[in-house]
GUMI-16185 format. One line per field, with one value per residue: residue in one letter; x, y, z of N, C-alpha, C in turn. Coordinates in steps of 0.02 Angstrom, whole numbers, always signed. Each point is the difference from the previous one (the first is absolute). Layout:
BEGIN
residuo = [A, ...]
n_u = [X, ...]
n_v = [Y, ...]
n_w = [Z, ...]
ca_u = [X, ...]
ca_v = [Y, ...]
ca_w = [Z, ...]
c_u = [X, ...]
c_v = [Y, ...]
c_w = [Z, ...]
This chain:
BEGIN
residuo = [M, T, W, T, L, G, E, G, L, A, T, T, L, L, A, K, L, Q, S, D, M, A, A, K, L, G, A, L, N, T, E, Y, A, T, T, P, E, D, G, N, V, L, P, D, V, Q, L, W, L, T, S, E, Q, E, L, Q, R, I, H, S, M, P, A, V, F, V, L, A, D, Q, A, T, F, H, T, T, R, S, S, L, T, I, E, P, E, V, S, V, R, I, G, I, L, V, E, D, V, E, P, D, R, L, R, L, R, A, Y, R, Y, G, R, A, V, A, E, I, I, T, D, A, L, V, A, R, T, L, D, E, W, T, P, S, T, E, M, T, L, E, Y, S, P, I, L, A, H, N, S, A, F, I, I, D, A, T, L, S, A, T, F, T, K, S, E, D, R]
n_u = [-903, +39, -12, +65, +14, +17, -55, -27, +27, -12, -58, -6, +25, -36, -51, +16, +7, -55, -25, +30, -11, -18, -27, -28, -13, -22, -30, -21, -16, -24, -33, -14, -10, -57, +27, -24, +61, -13, -57, +13, -12, -44, -18, -38, -51, -5, -14, -65, +5, -63, +22, -11, -58, +5, +16, -47, -16, +49, +3, +5, +62, +4, -29, -46, -9, -66, +5, -65, +29, -16, -64, +18, -64, -27, -61, -41, -53, +35, +46, +4, +32, +51, +47, -2, +30, +33, +15, +58, +13, +55, +3, +64, -17, +62, +23, +52, +52, +12, +9, +64, -5, -29, +41, +49, -26, -6, +60, +20, -30, +21, +58, -6, -24, +47, +42, -27, -8, +61, +23, -38, +23, +61, -10, -20, +31, -16, -39, +37, +29, +6, +65, -25, +48, +57, +38, -3, +65, -23, +53, -24, +9, +60, -44, +16, +1, -17, +28, -40, +0, -39, -22, -26, -18, -23, -38, -2, -64, -25, -53, -20, -65, -31, -49, -42, -59]
n_v = [+861, +0, -49, +4, -57, -18, +32, -22, -60, -3, +27, -41, -50, +18, +14, -56, -32, +30, -12, -60, -9, +62, -3, -57, +24, +55, -39, -38, +55, +22, -55, -3, +61, -5, +11, +55, +16, -39, +33, -9, +64, -14, +11, +54, -34, -16, -65, +1, -66, -12, -1, -58, +29, +27, -62, -10, +53, -32, +63, -15, -5, -23, -59, +14, -66, +1, -66, -2, -58, -10, -12, -33, -22, -11, -17, +19, -38, -13, +15, +65, -29, +26, -45, +45, -42, +58, -29, +30, +39, +19, +35, +6, +34, -19, +57, -24, +37, -6, -61, +11, +63, -25, -51, +42, +40, -55, -18, +62, +2, -62, +20, +55, -38, -46, +51, +31, -57, -20, +62, -1, -60, +19, +55, -55, +21, -64, +39, -26, +13, -67, -13, -43, +23, -32, +53, +6, +16, +12, -16, +36, -37, +25, +43, -6, +66, +7, +56, -30, -11, -53, +9, -51, +29, -61, +30, -64, +6, -33, +42, +9, +6, +13, -18, +49, -27]
n_w = [+1366, -52, -41, +10, +30, -62, -16, +55, -10, -65, +15, +52, -36, -53, +40, +31, -57, -23, +60, -5, -65, -8, +60, -18, -61, +30, +44, -51, -35, +58, +14, -65, +26, -33, -58, -27, +23, +53, -12, +65, -8, +47, -64, +11, +24, -64, +5, +15, -8, -21, -62, -27, -13, +60, +19, -45, +37, +30, +22, +65, +22, +62, -3, +45, +4, +13, -3, +14, +10, +64, +11, +53, +3, +60, -17, +48, +4, +55, -45, +1, +50, -33, -10, -50, -40, -3, -58, +14, -52, +32, -56, -15, -54, -17, -26, -35, -16, +66, -26, +16, -20, -54, +2, +13, -47, -37, +23, -12, -60, -11, +25, -38, -49, +10, +8, -51, -33, +15, -11, -54, -9, +17, -38, -32, -56, -6, +35, +48, -58, +4, -4, -43, -39, -12, +1, -66, -3, -62, -36, -50, -54, -14, -25, -64, +2, -63, +21, +43, +65, +14, +63, +33, +56, +18, +45, +15, +15, +51, -3, +63, +5, +56, -42, +16, -16]
ca_u = [+59, -14, +56, +42, +41, +62, +1, +16, +71, +41, -7, +36, +72, +22, +0, +57, +61, +3, +13, +64, +56, +51, +41, +40, +54, +48, +38, +46, +53, +45, +34, +50, +42, +0, +1, -19, +59, +14, -54, -39, -56, -66, -47, -69, -46, -34, -68, -31, -45, -41, -30, +42, -7, +45, +69, +15, +9, +47, +38, +57, +18, -27, -73, -23, -66, -30, -52, -29, -7, -51, -30, -31, -38, -56, -58, -50, -67, -17, +42, +26, +70, +49, +71, +32, +72, +10, +69, +16, +68, +21, +62, +27, +37, +55, +35, +65, +42, +54, -30, +23, -33, -71, -9, +8, -60, -56, +7, -16, -72, -33, +7, -45, -69, -5, +3, -61, -54, +15, -11, -73, -28, +18, -38, -71, -29, -25, -73, -11, +26, +60, +23, -17, +56, +62, +6, +56, +25, +31, +29, -3, +61, +6, -21, +12, -60, +21, +73, +20, -17, -55, -4, -49, +3, -70, -16, -63, -24, -71, -24, -68, -33, -71, -43, -72, -40]
ca_v = [-21, -42, -41, +37, -52, +22, +73, +32, -11, +37, +71, +12, -6, +55, +62, -3, +9, +69, +46, -13, -17, +53, +1, -62, +5, +48, -33, -48, +38, +23, -59, -25, +58, +6, +68, -1, -14, -72, -30, -49, +32, -28, +54, -8, -38, +43, -25, -46, -38, -50, -48, -26, +45, +56, -24, -2, +68, +36, +50, +22, -44, -60, -7, -49, -29, -40, -41, -56, -55, -50, +3, -63, +8, -46, +31, -47, +28, +36, +59, +37, +17, -43, +14, -17, -1, +35, -1, +64, +12, +70, +1, +63, -6, +48, +2, +33, -19, -43, -59, -11, +50, -17, -55, +31, +39, -47, -25, +53, +15, -57, +10, +55, -26, -48, +36, +39, -47, -27, +53, +10, -57, +9, +57, -15, +54, -27, -10, -67, -54, -31, -54, -68, -42, +40, +43, -19, +53, -30, +46, -28, +9, +64, -4, +58, +40, +58, +7, -10, -64, +5, -55, +14, -33, -10, -30, -39, -21, -10, +35, -16, +40, -16, +50, -11, +31]
ca_w = [-35, -58, -23, -48, -32, -32, -11, +64, +16, -49, +15, +63, -10, -43, +40, +46, -39, -24, +55, +33, -45, -8, +60, +3, -50, +27, +53, -30, -34, +53, +28, -47, -18, -73, -28, -71, -41, -5, -38, +38, +35, -17, -16, +24, -43, -49, -14, +47, -43, +34, -48, -54, -57, +12, -9, -71, -26, +42, -38, +39, +56, +30, +4, +49, -13, +53, -33, +37, -48, +16, +66, +19, +62, +11, +33, +27, -3, +61, +12, -57, +15, -34, +11, -64, -9, -64, -25, -31, -24, +0, -38, -24, -63, -2, -64, +2, -57, +26, +32, +69, +42, +1, +48, +66, +14, +12, +69, +47, -4, +33, +72, +20, +1, +56, +63, +8, +17, +67, +50, +5, +36, +71, +25, -10, -40, -64, +4, +30, -42, +27, -45, +21, -22, -3, -58, -44, -42, -59, -49, -67, -39, -34, -70, -41, -11, -40, +2, +70, +29, +47, +48, +52, +65, +17, +64, -3, +66, +8, +60, +20, +51, +7, -32, +5, -51]
c_u = [-20, +61, +40, +47, +63, +5, +19, +73, +44, -1, +39, +75, +26, +4, +60, +66, +8, +19, +71, +60, +53, +46, +45, +58, +53, +44, +50, +56, +51, +41, +56, +47, +6, +1, -23, +60, +13, -57, -44, -57, -65, -48, -69, -42, -38, -73, -22, -56, -39, -34, +51, -2, +46, +73, +21, +15, +48, +41, +58, +10, +44, -77, -16, -67, -22, -58, -23, -16, -59, -26, -36, -36, -56, -56, -43, -68, -16, +40, +20, +70, +45, +69, +37, +75, +12, +74, +13, +74, +12, +68, +22, +43, +51, +36, +67, +40, +57, -30, +22, -33, -75, -15, +5, -62, -60, +3, -23, -73, -40, +3, -47, -71, -9, +0, -64, -57, +11, -12, -75, -33, +14, -41, -76, -36, -23, -74, -18, +20, +64, +21, -20, +53, +62, +0, +62, +18, +40, +26, -1, +70, +0, -17, +18, -66, +20, +76, +26, -18, -54, +1, -59, +17, -72, -7, -68, -19, -75, -19, -71, -25, -74, -41, -73, -35, -69]
c_v = [-42, -43, +41, -48, +30, +74, +37, -7, +40, +75, +18, -2, +57, +65, +2, +11, +72, +48, -7, -7, +54, +3, -62, +2, +50, -31, -50, +35, +26, -58, -24, +55, +7, +74, -3, -18, -75, -37, -48, +30, -32, +57, -15, -37, +49, -20, -49, -35, -53, -48, -22, +46, +61, -21, -1, +68, +42, +48, +29, -46, +40, +3, -55, -26, -42, -37, -55, -55, -45, +13, -66, +11, -51, +39, -56, +35, +44, +64, +33, +25, -49, +21, -20, -3, +28, -2, +64, +1, +75, +1, +69, -13, +56, -6, +36, -23, -46, -60, -11, +49, -16, -55, +27, +40, -45, -27, +53, +21, -57, +6, +54, -24, -46, +36, +41, -46, -29, +51, +12, -57, +7, +56, -10, +56, -23, -18, -72, -58, -26, -57, -68, -50, +43, +42, -21, +59, -31, +55, -33, +3, +70, -9, +64, +36, +65, +4, -10, -72, +10, -62, +16, -41, -5, -37, -35, -22, -13, +32, -21, +52, -20, +57, -21, +33, +14]
c_w = [-60, -16, -51, -37, -30, -10, +65, +19, -46, +15, +63, -10, -43, +39, +48, -37, -25, +56, +28, -46, -5, +60, +4, -49, +23, +53, -28, -38, +51, +28, -45, -24, -76, -20, -72, -45, -6, -34, +38, +41, -23, -14, +29, -51, -44, -13, +54, -37, +38, -49, -52, -61, +7, -10, -73, -29, +42, -44, +39, +59, +47, +5, +50, -22, +60, -33, +47, -50, +14, +70, +14, +66, +2, +34, +28, -3, +61, +11, -66, +13, -36, +23, -63, +6, -70, -18, -37, -22, +2, -34, -17, -61, -4, -66, +9, -61, +21, +36, +72, +48, +6, +51, +71, +19, +15, +71, +50, -2, +32, +75, +24, +6, +61, +67, +12, +23, +70, +55, +9, +39, +75, +31, -6, -38, -69, +5, +21, -46, +32, -48, +28, -21, +2, -64, -39, -43, -57, -46, -68, -32, -31, -74, -37, -13, -35, +2, +72, +21, +52, +45, +46, +63, +23, +66, -7, +70, -3, +67, +15, +50, +2, -31, +7, -59, +27]
């Protein structure tokens, strides 16, 4: 095994979101009985991003980003095993021409991300990564973007796992 730190966590979370997001959005669309006519259907994710540079070149939305911000760990001379604490942000950027509908979509996309991660933790399918702090779901203010509006919902958390080198 090797130390993967932030890269390992970001890769694990992105893979889980990619595999489960379409089904989760379908379930939420069914639960809320949305239709294309009412405009509240949650479209499938168009982009999956893992770097700030990619965020600067977004060409379609919704877009999910997974960014590991920091890894904190301690080592000793007698062991190459660490238990890093990795801070991560999982966000989804959404665009719409109606601000009220946009806010509603942000809430629902945020719920989708939170449920996918929570379900994965319960099922232990995040490659042994576990949260070491509570998770926080934040929503940005709505901003004007070209002829539409944009918002993001971001889940922040710190995860840990034992890693050997």
